[in-house]
Structure formats: C-alpha cells, structure tokens
LUMGUMI-313583 format. One line per 2 residues: number of its first residue (from 0); for each residue x, y, z of N, C-alpha, C, CB. Coordinates in pm, 1 decimal, decimal comma. Glycine has a CB too. Example, Ala and Ser with C-alpha at 12.3 -4.5 7.8 and 13.67 -1.06 7.14 Angstrom:
! LUMGUMI-313583
0 = 1319,0/-569,0/780,0/1230,0/-450,0/780,0/1320,0/-330,0/780,0/1130,8/-447,3/904,6 ~ 1285,0/-225,0/708,0/1367,0/-106,0/714,0/1290,0/3,0/787,0/1408,4/-59,8/572,5
//
This chain:
! LUMGUMI-313583
0 = -2630,7/16880,8/10167,3/-2561,5/17015,0/10256,1/-2634,8/17151,5/10234,5/-2395,1/17046,5/10205,9 ~ -2627,0/17219,2/10251,2/-2677,0/17367,8/10224,6/-2624,0/17445,9/10361,9/-2865,2/17378,2/10204,0
2 = -2594,7/17519,4/10272,6/-2515,5/17639,8/10325,8/-2612,5/17688,0/10345,0/-2416,6/17721,1/10255,2 ~ -2591,7/17818,3/10518,5/-2688,9/17861,5/10580,0/-2648,9/18001,0/10587,5/-2717,7/17792,1/10700,0
4 = -2560,7/18191,2/10553,5/-2495,7/18242,3/10632,4/-2354,5/18230,7/10678,7/-2554,4/18230,2/10698,6 ~ -2306,9/18151,2/10582,2/-2221,6/18169,0/10587,5/-2099,4/18000,8/10658,1/-2251,6/18301,5/10648,6
6 = -2201,4/17947,5/10661,2/-2202,9/17829,0/10757,5/-2293,3/17684,4/10724,8/-2258,6/17890,9/10891,2 ~ -2250,4/17568,1/10747,4/-2277,5/17453,2/10658,9/-2422,6/17439,3/10768,5/-2133,9/17303,3/10644,4
8 = -2536,3/17418,6/10675,7/-2622,2/17377,6/10838,6/-2724,1/17290,0/10743,4/-2721,8/17546,2/10963,1 ~ -2710,0/17128,5/10748,1/-2697,2/16964,5/10724,4/-2852,1/16980,6/10743,0/-2590,5/16842,5/10847,7
10 = -2896,6/16883,2/10628,9/-3027,6/16841,6/10713,3/-3035,5/16742,8/10548,2/-3186,5/17001,3/10777,0 ~ -3127,7/16611,4/10591,4/-3153,7/16502,7/10513,7/-3254,4/16589,4/10459,6/-3187,5/16356,8/10575,9
12 = -3351,3/16513,3/10334,6/-3414,1/16494,9/10241,7/-3628,6/16563,2/10298,5/-3364,7/16310,6/10206,3 ~ -3623,1/16477,2/10434,8/-3724,4/16532,8/10495,1/-3690,1/16633,8/10592,1/-3796,5/16440,5/10547,7
14 = -3551,4/16704,6/10554,0/-3542,7/16844,6/10619,0/-3554,6/16811,8/10770,1/-3666,9/16954,0/10566,2 ~ -3477,7/16727,8/10810,8/-3439,8/16725,6/10990,0/-3342,6/16753,8/10976,3/-3441,6/16604,5/11091,8
16 = -3232,7/16846,7/11086,0/-3167,8/16869,6/11102,4/-3071,5/16821,7/11196,6/-3200,1/16934,8/11091,9 ~ -3092,4/16616,9/11198,1/-2978,6/16575,0/11231,3/-2850,7/16477,9/11169,1/-3017,0/16537,8/11317,0
18 = -2759,8/16535,9/11086,7/-2665,4/16522,8/11019,5/-2567,0/16663,4/11134,6/-2711,2/16541,3/10834,2 ~ -2672,6/16796,4/11073,1/-2550,2/16893,2/11137,5/-2521,1/16911,8/11312,7/-2588,2/17052,1/11082,4
20 = -2644,8/16849,9/11371,0/-2640,9/16847,5/11421,2/-2562,9/16737,3/11531,0/-2711,6/16885,3/11391,7 ~ -2558,1/16669,1/11422,0/-2401,3/16531,8/11409,3/-2269,6/16609,6/11445,6/-2360,2/16454,6/11206,1
22 = -2313,1/16649,1/11382,5/-2188,6/16706,8/11364,4/-2100,8/16801,2/11480,8/-2214,4/16782,3/11252,0 ~ -2268,8/16946,2/11534,3/-2131,8/17011,1/11622,7/-2149,9/16836,0/11730,3/-2175,1/17237,8/11747,6
24 = -2224,5/16735,2/11845,8/-2169,5/16626,5/11935,8/-2088,2/16620,7/11861,1/-2232,4/16501,3/11977,6 ~ -1989,5/16590,6/11764,0/-1844,9/16574,8/11738,9/-1765,9/16683,2/11732,5/-1822,0/16513,5/11629,4
26 = -1850,2/16775,2/11713,1/-1732,1/16892,9/11776,5/-1717,2/16935,8/11941,2/-1770,1/17044,5/11704,2 ~ -1885,6/16910,9/11948,3/-1830,7/16895,0/12158,7/-1820,8/16826,1/12230,5/-1882,7/16934,0/12260,6
28 = -1766,2/16673,3/12114,7/-1688,3/16579,6/12215,5/-1504,3/16570,2/12165,5/-1776,4/16400,7/12203,6 ~ -1504,7/16614,5/12095,6/-1379,2/16681,6/12126,6/-1269,0/16763,4/12164,8/-1367,6/16683,5/12106,7
30 = -1409,1/16861,1/12206,8/-1398,7/16985,2/12359,3/-1305,4/16823,6/12463,1/-1662,1/17066,4/12467,0 ~ -1389,7/16714,4/12460,3/-1359,9/16643,6/12653,8/-1185,4/16670,2/12694,5/-1390,7/16399,2/12665,2
32 = -1099,1/16609,8/12572,5/-950,1/16599,1/12519,7/-922,7/16731,2/12587,8/-916,8/16589,2/12336,5 ~ -909,6/16880,7/12549,3/-869,8/17032,3/12553,0/-963,2/17022,2/12748,2/-969,2/17171,3/12369,5
34 = -1017,0/17012,7/12779,6/-1097,6/16989,6/12849,0/-1018,0/16946,2/12997,3/-1183,8/16898,1/12777,1 ~ -920,0/16852,2/12899,4/-859,9/16757,6/13048,4/-699,2/16775,8/13105,0/-865,7/16574,4/13007,5
36 = -739,5/16828,9/12971,9/-529,4/16862,1/12975,8/-532,4/17049,6/13030,1/-414,6/16846,1/12718,6 ~ -659,1/17100,4/13029,9/-660,4/17209,2/13072,6/-723,4/17201,2/13237,6/-733,6/17289,9/12967,7
38 = -791,2/17116,6/13257,8/-869,8/17136,8/13364,5/-766,4/17113,9/13480,4/-998,2/17043,2/13364,1 ~ -694,8/17091,9/13503,4/-554,6/17115,0/13634,5/-459,2/17260,2/13672,9/-420,8/17008,0/13582,5
40 = -504,0/17326,8/13469,9/-382,5/17481,8/13436,2/-519,3/17581,2/13542,8/-355,3/17564,7/13165,4 ~ -619,0/17545,8/13449,3/-699,0/17685,8/13486,2/-807,8/17707,9/13592,4/-767,7/17727,2/13371,3
42 = -807,3/17908,9/13655,1/-921,9/17803,1/13735,0/-1057,5/17844,0/13740,9/-890,9/17779,9/13888,2 ~ -1146,6/17858,3/13759,3/-1312,4/17847,3/13698,9/-1337,9/17923,8/13650,4/-1422,9/17837,7/13766,3
44 = -1277,7/17998,9/13645,5/-1373,9/18150,1/13604,5/-1249,5/18179,1/13434,9/-1353,2/18345,1/13798,9 ~ -1157,6/18110,5/13480,9/-1125,4/18084,5/13307,0/-1108,9/17944,4/13245,9/-983,5/18150,7/13265,1
46 = -1205,2/17821,5/13268,0/-1286,6/17717,2/13249,0/-1394,5/17769,7/13194,1/-1313,7/17643,6/13358,5 ~ -1436,9/17879,7/13241,9/-1591,5/17905,3/13235,1/-1591,0/18025,6/13050,8/-1656,9/18020,8/13439,4
48 = -1480,1/18079,3/13057,6/-1488,4/18170,0/12947,6/-1424,4/18030,3/12832,3/-1377,1/18343,7/12974,6 ~ -1295,2/17964,1/12827,2/-1319,0/17819,2/12722,8/-1397,7/17779,9/12728,9/-1260,9/17709,4/12721,3
50 = -1492,3/17775,6/12781,4/-1615,4/17663,4/12794,1/-1705,3/17706,8/12670,4/-1714,3/17671,7/12958,1 ~ -1733,2/17885,3/12682,1/-1819,7/17974,0/12585,1/-1741,4/17962,3/12465,1/-1842,5/18135,4/12629,5
52 = -1617,6/18002,8/12477,1/-1537,8/18000,8/12336,4/-1513,8/17867,0/12216,0/-1397,1/18035,5/12383,6 ~ -1518,0/17740,8/12296,9/-1498,4/17672,2/12237,1/-1593,3/17517,0/12249,6/-1376,7/17685,6/12252,1
54 = -1747,4/17566,8/12319,2/-1845,8/17470,7/12341,1/-1982,2/17595,1/12302,0/-1833,9/17388,7/12522,4 ~ -2000,0/17684,7/12380,0/-2099,0/17743,7/12289,0/-2083,9/17854,0/12202,8/-2192,3/17775,2/12352,8
56 = -2003,1/17854,7/12132,7/-1979,7/17908,7/12092,6/-2044,4/17902,8/11891,6/-1866,8/17900,1/12159,0 ~ -2005,3/17723,0/11937,0/-2013,0/17616,3/11821,2/-2199,8/17597,4/11841,1/-1891,3/17439,0/11860,0
58 = -2238,8/17608,0/11954,3/-2408,6/17529,3/11993,7/-2479,6/17640,5/11894,7/-2486,4/17538,8/12212,2 ~ -2454,8/17787,4/11949,0/-2529,8/17869,1/11957,7/-2561,1/17940,5/11808,7/-2481,0/17943,7/12059,5
60 = -2440,7/17822,4/11719,3/-2433,4/17932,1/11600,5/-2495,1/17880,3/11492,2/-2290,7/17975,0/11554,3 ~ -2645,4/17955,9/11469,5/-2788,3/17880,6/11387,5/-2819,9/17858,8/11465,2/-2807,8/17769,8/11294,7
62 = -2808,6/17886,8/11566,2/-2946,1/17795,6/11644,7/-3076,6/17821,6/11665,7/-2930,7/17772,5/11768,1 ~ -3123,7/17930,9/11596,1/-3184,3/17979,1/11568,5/-3320,3/17918,3/11499,8/-3116,1/18041,7/11530,4
64 = -3195,1/17797,5/11393,3/-3279,3/17746,3/11245,5/-3282,1/17637,2/11265,7/-3225,6/17763,9/11098,1 ~ -3191,2/17576,6/11353,0/-3223,0/17481,7/11457,0/-3225,5/17386,2/11518,0/-3263,9/17469,6/11466,9
66 = -3270,8/17532,2/11623,0/-3252,4/17424,7/11773,3/-3366,4/17403,9/11701,9/-3243,2/17467,0/11970,9 ~ -3505,8/17469,4/11638,1/-3641,7/17357,4/11703,7/-3644,8/17264,9/11658,9/-3781,8/17380,5/11694,0
68 = -3564,9/17164,5/11648,3/-3537,7/16981,4/11568,3/-3585,3/16951,0/11721,4/-3319,1/16895,8/11495,6 ~ -3669,7/16756,3/11695,7/-3735,4/16717,6/11722,3/-3629,3/16729,4/11907,7/-3786,4/16601,9/11617,7
70 = -3706,8/16629,2/11951,9/-3693,8/16656,5/12078,3/-3605,2/16468,7/12120,6/-3879,3/16711,4/12155,6 ~ -3659,0/16452,3/12019,6/-3567,8/16321,1/11968,9/-3431,7/16334,1/11875,8/-3664,5/16230,3/11879,6
72 = -3428,7/16414,9/11839,2/-3250,1/16519,7/11757,6/-3181,0/16505,2/11838,1/-3228,4/16703,8/11724,9 ~ -3239,2/16534,8/11950,1/-3149,9/16737,2/11966,9/-3105,2/16617,9/12180,0/-3386,4/17023,2/11976,0
74 = -3214,7/16507,7/12166,3/-3146,4/16437,7/12329,7/-2970,0/16392,8/12302,0/-3257,1/16243,3/12383,4 ~ -2948,8/16335,7/12167,9/-2771,7/16280,3/12194,6/-2677,1/16433,8/12274,5/-2672,6/16233,6/11977,8
76 = -2708,6/16577,4/12205,3/-2629,2/16674,2/12238,5/-2717,8/16711,6/12338,3/-2585,2/16772,4/12136,1 ~ -2818,3/16700,4/12466,0/-2853,5/16796,0/12551,9/-2753,0/16661,2/12634,7/-3041,5/16855,9/12584,3
78 = -2696,4/16522,4/12613,4/-2694,3/16431,0/12687,8/-2568,9/16452,9/12702,3/-2743,6/16313,1/12655,2 ~ -2449,7/16470,8/12582,0/-2330,0/16526,2/12526,7/-2239,3/16653,1/12600,8/-2375,8/16569,9/12395,9
80 = -2359,2/16765,8/12565,0/-2378,1/16889,6/12640,3/-2349,7/16830,4/12812,6/-2554,5/16960,6/12603,9 ~ -2395,7/16731,2/12926,8/-2488,0/16718,4/13027,8/-2304,7/16705,1/13080,8/-2643,4/16581,8/13035,7
82 = -2208,9/16555,8/12984,7/-2132,4/16518,5/13022,8/-2004,2/16597,0/13076,7/-2129,1/16450,5/12952,4 ~ -2024,1/16604,2/12923,3/-1947,4/16775,4/12953,7/-1954,4/16893,9/13061,9/-1987,0/16858,1/12852,4
84 = -2005,3/16859,3/13075,7/-1992,9/17001,1/13216,2/-1974,0/16919,8/13322,0/-2150,2/17117,8/13260,4 ~ -2023,6/16784,5/13319,9/-2027,8/16691,8/13497,2/-1843,8/16628,5/13430,6/-2231,0/16484,9/13532,9
86 = -1799,3/16704,2/13350,8/-1716,8/16624,5/13293,2/-1672,0/16752,5/13419,4/-1678,5/16585,8/13110,0 ~ -1662,8/16872,6/13384,0/-1528,3/16982,7/13404,7/-1639,2/17040,3/13578,2/-1496,2/17163,5/13206,4
88 = -1662,8/17025,6/13609,2/-1756,8/17054,2/13732,0/-1706,5/16913,4/13831,6/-1954,6/17056,0/13679,2 ~ -1610,7/16829,8/13766,5/-1637,0/16668,1/13865,5/-1701,5/16618,5/13967,5/-1549,5/16624,7/13919,7
90 = -1778,0/16674,3/13844,0/-1956,9/16574,6/13908,4/-2013,9/16411,9/13920,0/-2082,0/16615,3/13802,3 ~ -2047,3/16382,8/13998,8/-2150,1/16260,6/13901,6/-2268,2/16204,1/13898,4/-2114,8/16156,8/13898,2
92 = -2323,3/16133,6/13819,4/-2397,3/16114,0/13722,1/-2536,8/16129,3/13813,3/-2362,2/15976,3/13640,1 ~ -2596,3/16111,1/13958,1/-2660,4/16195,6/14054,4/-2711,6/16305,0/14067,3/-2614,2/16208,4/14117,6
94 = -2654,5/16414,5/14024,1/-2638,8/16535,2/14028,3/-2675,8/16575,9/13895,6/-2515,6/16570,4/14072,7 ~ -2789,4/16704,6/13940,0/-2892,8/16709,0/13856,3/-2792,9/16831,2/13761,8/-3062,7/16751,1/13936,0
96 = -2905,1/16763,4/13668,2/-2912,2/16827,7/13525,3/-2918,2/16975,1/13556,2/-3047,3/16778,3/13431,1 ~ -2963,1/17055,9/13626,2/-3003,2/17157,3/13636,0/-2915,5/17209,4/13719,9/-3120,1/17162,1/13660,2
98 = -2888,4/17110,0/13872,4/-2777,5/17214,2/13843,2/-2663,4/17248,5/13867,8/-2796,9/17290,1/13860,3 ~ -2631,7/17144,6/13717,0/-2544,5/17173,7/13683,4/-2490,8/17308,4/13643,8/-2543,6/17107,9/13626,4
100 = -2624,2/17350,8/13489,1/-2589,6/17462,5/13485,4/-2605,7/17614,3/13554,5/-2609,5/17457,5/13404,9 ~ -2676,6/17599,0/13683,6/-2667,0/17679,6/13753,7/-2504,2/17664,3/13813,4/-2783,8/17670,5/13838,5
102 = -2475,2/17598,5/13860,0/-2392,1/17585,0/13930,9/-2200,8/17626,2/13784,3/-2442,9/17404,9/14015,4 ~ -2189,5/17646,4/13667,6/-2092,1/17635,0/13579,9/-2176,4/17788,8/13584,4/-2069,6/17504,8/13446,0
104 = -2268,0/17842,3/13628,9/-2339,2/17953,8/13511,8/-2380,7/17937,2/13338,8/-2233,6/18069,6/13505,0 ~ -2407,2/17845,8/13331,6/-2454,8/17916,6/13183,5/-2636,4/17853,1/13113,6/-2300,0/17853,8/13044,6
106 = -2584,7/17916,1/12997,7/-2755,1/17841,3/13000,7/-2790,4/17720,9/12900,4/-2878,6/17964,1/12952,4 ~ -2816,6/17599,5/12894,7/-2889,6/17479,1/12851,8/-2888,7/17494,2/12783,0/-2983,6/17432,0/12870,5
108 = -2945,3/17408,2/12646,6/-2966,9/17426,7/12511,3/-3025,2/17495,3/12453,1/-2995,5/17361,5/12468,3 ~ -3220,9/17465,9/12526,0/-3331,2/17555,0/12533,8/-3314,2/17651,1/12602,5/-3434,3/17508,8/12571,6
110 = -3230,7/17676,2/12659,6/-3156,6/17852,1/12691,7/-3134,8/17913,6/12657,7/-3079,9/17900,1/12724,0 ~ -3067,8/17815,3/12510,9/-3012,6/17923,0/12352,7/-3085,2/17870,0/12331,6/-2879,9/17939,2/12245,7
112 = -3163,5/17839,6/12251,5/-3285,7/17808,7/12167,8/-3325,3/18038,8/12187,9/-3442,3/17633,1/12280,4 ~ -3381,0/17975,6/12358,5/-3489,5/18116,3/12345,4/-3423,5/18176,9/12310,7/-3563,1/18190,4/12449,3
//
C-alpha cells in the first residue's frame, strides 16, 4: 500500500488501482444496510444528503489519482453504485442508468472524475 495525502491509495506492483477500488466497493456495499434502515424514515432531500456523506464523499476522495483506472477495474464500482441508487430510488433493473443519476441529482463516476 502507498500513502497519498493522508489516505490509503493501494495499488499492486503493476500500478493498478484495483486494491484501492475494491476497498471503495466494500465501503459502498456496507451502505446498503444503512440505507435500508433509513429508507422509511427520511425524506428524499435528507436521503440525498446522507448519500453525499456516506457514499459520494468516499468515492470523491483521491479520485483525481485513481479515476483514470481502466474501465475493467472501474466496472464493478459502477455496478455497485448503480445498484445502490436503484435500491434508494426503488427502481427495477430495467430503469436506465443515466435516469437514475438524473432523478437523484448526483453525478456518476465519470462525472465526479472530470
């Protein structure tokens, strides 16, 4: 592991960010339970604020460094984030991904990196 700006930026000997991204995926997956508990309690505006605190803050941290990782490496993170938004918005899997982010008014992974 490599320390970057006070946080952990883990990469393997080939300088791939898969270890760091897997850590982010693990942290995002832990939010499913938290959101399940909060889903019936919070209104949409407050729920969005909680998303920013619990999920987007984790993703945004050091994204300038690891955000240009290969699409293959980022694919699992994208799938996790899409699933989380589908859960939050109570949408089925045939609901378009772009509409998920537009409905919840948050940026997707590419939008955060750019």
